Backbone as CSV, one residue per row, in Angstrom:
resi,resn,N_x,N_y,N_z,CA_x,CA_y,CA_z,C_x,C_y,C_z
1,MET,-40.221,-19.627,11.930,-39.002,-21.101,11.247,-38.253,-20.665,10.600
2,LYS,-39.230,-20.027,9.184,-38.689,-19.746,7.982,-37.684,-17.779,8.377
3,ARG,-38.953,-17.428,8.980,-37.649,-16.467,9.181,-35.770,-16.574,9.844
4,ILE,-36.489,-17.555,11.105,-34.537,-17.891,11.525,-34.222,-18.301,10.908
5,LEU,-34.678,-19.439,9.547,-33.802,-19.805,8.639,-33.167,-18.416,7.284
6,VAL,-34.064,-17.878,6.681,-33.324,-16.735,6.359,-33.110,-15.653,6.587
7,ALA,-32.918,-15.448,8.471,-32.352,-15.347,9.446,-30.744,-15.772,9.170
8,LEU,-30.596,-16.718,9.340,-29.739,-17.544,9.297,-28.562,-17.661,7.889
9,VAL,-29.272,-17.456,6.573,-28.932,-17.524,5.283,-28.500,-15.972,5.306
10,CYS,-28.747,-14.503,5.554,-28.742,-13.874,5.297,-27.302,-13.660,6.444
11,PHE,-27.179,-14.260,7.531,-26.218,-13.777,8.219,-24.307,-14.440,7.388
12,ALA,-24.744,-15.680,6.763,-23.937,-16.255,6.369,-23.506,-16.005,5.013
13,CYS,-24.169,-15.119,4.410,-23.986,-14.305,3.166,-22.976,-13.647,3.860
14,ALA,-23.525,-12.195,4.558,-22.363,-10.971,4.999,-21.677,-11.372,5.737
15,ALA,-21.331,-12.438,6.336,-19.582,-13.147,6.996,-19.105,-13.564,5.475
16,THR,-19.169,-14.322,4.747,-18.967,-14.810,3.599,-18.500,-13.021,2.831
17,LEU,-19.344,-12.676,2.611,-18.822,-11.509,1.912,-17.688,-10.499,2.768
18,THR,-17.721,-10.374,3.840,-16.802,-9.822,4.973,-15.428,-10.786,4.813
19,ALA,-15.399,-11.804,4.765,-14.120,-12.003,5.125,-13.745,-12.792,3.428
20,THR,-14.692,-12.493,2.520,-14.121,-12.148,1.215,-13.506,-11.206,0.802
21,ALA,-13.756,-10.292,1.440,-13.479,-8.620,0.791,-12.276,-8.662,1.975
22,ALA,-11.667,-9.382,2.464,-11.017,-8.658,3.791,-9.456,-9.467,3.570
23,GLU,-9.914,-10.933,2.741,-8.495,-11.286,1.756,-8.069,-10.174,0.549
24,GLY,-9.082,-9.779,-0.123,-8.463,-9.131,-1.118,-7.882,-7.539,-0.928
25,LYS,-7.159,-6.620,0.514,-6.896,-6.301,1.207,-5.778,-6.649,1.722
26,LYS,-4.162,-7.236,1.199,-3.336,-7.389,1.290,-2.465,-6.269,1.471
27,LYS,-1.850,-6.377,2.458,-0.452,-4.880,2.002,0.505,-5.584,1.778
28,ARG,1.182,-4.680,1.178,1.775,-4.625,0.291,3.460,-4.853,0.476
29,GLU,4.204,-5.702,0.843,5.847,-6.128,1.853,6.510,-5.012,0.528
30,LEU,7.500,-3.622,1.614,8.546,-3.554,1.593,9.708,-3.956,1.627
31,THR,10.864,-4.079,0.419,12.058,-4.668,-0.131,12.729,-4.248,1.373
32,GLU,13.851,-4.718,1.418,15.093,-4.073,2.638,15.536,-3.384,1.946
33,GLU,15.826,-2.852,0.529,16.243,-1.561,-0.639,15.320,-0.601,-0.097
34,GLN,13.698,-1.019,-0.038,12.993,-0.227,1.219,12.807,0.619,2.365
35,LYS,12.803,-0.404,2.826,12.988,-0.073,4.174,14.448,0.768,4.563
36,THR,15.279,0.409,4.360,16.467,1.050,4.260,16.578,2.580,4.346
37,VAL,15.584,2.958,2.790,15.993,4.267,2.218,14.763,4.931,2.875
38,ARG,13.532,4.050,3.214,12.650,5.190,4.169,12.866,5.218,5.951
39,LYS,13.934,4.339,6.185,13.821,4.852,7.047,15.474,5.569,7.562
40,GLU,16.061,6.029,6.587,17.131,7.085,6.087,16.334,8.365,6.133
41,MET,14.982,8.005,5.091,14.355,9.743,4.995,13.336,10.044,5.969
42,MET,13.645,9.258,6.738,12.187,9.845,8.761,13.755,10.025,8.941
43,GLU,14.795,9.848,9.325,15.127,10.164,9.772,15.844,12.170,10.079
44,LYS,16.056,11.822,8.459,16.454,12.904,7.762,15.666,13.900,7.479
45,TYR,14.239,13.940,7.269,13.442,15.084,6.978,11.922,14.600,7.592
46,ASP,11.728,13.997,8.180,10.149,13.912,9.255,10.357,15.280,10.505
47,ALA,10.155,16.116,10.013,10.919,17.710,10.994,9.431,16.933,12.014
48,ASN,8.407,17.094,11.853,7.517,16.876,12.867,7.707,15.322,13.893
49,LYS,7.727,14.521,13.290,8.263,12.976,14.238,6.908,12.452,14.164
50,ASP,5.815,12.685,12.765,4.739,11.844,13.427,5.247,10.688,12.374
51,GLY,6.320,10.333,11.952,6.219,8.630,11.330,5.414,8.754,9.770
52,LYS,5.260,9.804,9.249,4.984,9.936,7.559,5.921,10.839,7.323
53,LEU,5.931,11.124,6.203,6.301,11.639,5.141,5.770,12.585,4.023
54,ASP,5.349,14.024,4.775,4.165,14.792,4.099,4.508,15.402,3.127
55,LYS,3.683,16.264,2.324,4.058,16.963,0.859,5.222,17.543,1.712
56,GLU,5.535,18.542,2.466,6.272,19.524,2.441,7.475,19.192,3.217
57,GLU,7.357,17.792,3.787,8.403,17.515,3.932,9.104,16.442,2.417
58,ARG,8.786,15.936,1.851,8.783,15.197,0.396,10.045,16.258,-0.459
59,ALA,9.224,17.596,-0.338,9.703,18.452,-1.321,10.913,19.159,-0.765
60,LYS,11.509,19.574,0.939,12.549,19.374,1.224,14.044,18.580,1.041
61,PHE,13.493,17.250,-0.375,14.288,16.295,-0.104,16.017,17.200,-1.183
62,ALA,16.609,16.408,-0.862,18.022,16.479,-2.053,17.347,16.047,-3.055
63,LYS,17.961,16.862,-4.258,18.800,15.587,-5.562,18.575,15.015,-5.324
64,GLU,19.826,14.113,-4.422,20.272,12.934,-4.773,19.314,11.962,-3.853
65,ASP,18.658,12.835,-3.173,17.812,11.866,-2.048,16.295,11.540,-2.760
66,LYS,16.202,12.132,-3.507,15.056,12.233,-4.721,15.378,10.915,-4.997
67,GLN,16.582,11.178,-6.122,16.574,10.137,-7.045,16.698,8.751,-6.553
68,LYS,17.595,8.777,-5.011,17.180,7.752,-4.021,15.628,6.947,-3.543
69,TRP,15.389,8.068,-3.693,13.814,7.453,-2.883,13.251,7.147,-4.684
70,ALA,13.098,7.623,-5.607,12.199,7.549,-6.205,13.289,5.717,-7.515
71,LYS,14.192,5.695,-7.235,15.020,4.168,-7.873,14.603,2.646,-6.344
72,ALA,14.138,3.490,-5.660,14.206,2.449,-4.431,12.376,2.156,-4.429
73,PHE,11.358,2.846,-5.250,9.965,2.936,-4.532,9.151,3.550,-6.129
74,LYS,10.248,2.769,-7.089,9.913,2.812,-8.536,8.766,1.876,-8.459
75,LYS,7.301,2.663,-10.074,6.589,1.638,-9.867,6.771,0.945,-10.718
76,LYS,6.103,-0.542,-10.748,6.517,-1.112,-11.744,5.080,-1.375,-12.841
77,LYS,5.960,-0.999,-13.960,5.019,-1.328,-15.040,3.776,-2.382,-15.400
78,PRO,2.811,-2.115,-15.915,2.372,-3.805,-15.933,2.333,-3.898,-17.407
79,ALA,2.104,-5.369,-17.311,2.654,-5.910,-18.881,1.812,-5.388,-20.168
80,SER,2.845,-5.283,-21.128,2.172,-4.131,-21.682,1.551,-5.223,-22.626
81,THR,0.309,-5.725,-23.688,-0.399,-6.468,-24.839,0.498,-6.132,-26.167
82,ASN,0.792,-6.998,-26.588,1.599,-6.884,-27.926,0.538,-7.252,-28.799
83,THR,0.066,-5.834,-29.518,-0.939,-6.593,-30.264,-0.471,-6.131,-31.860
84,GLU,1.046,-5.846,-32.011,1.371,-6.129,-33.428,1.404,-7.520,-33.924
85,ASN,1.463,-7.841,-35.042,1.552,-9.499,-35.646,2.904,-9.705,-36.415
């Protein structure tokens, strides 16, 4: 009886940890601008048609396209902590 109870408690803990871990990994949604730029660059530069832009394909971006990509996918700066008084 004790073994069954211990096994059920362990199973419940494992299920809870799995559910919590799954909630923490949420995919980032792309903005409309990002979707548009990504689609345009895929059509233009995805040479092997695998649906991804690898390092070599990104290296072939024209200067204007690099700027467009950087603008659309710029990373947000974390909130800085102000330590000045």
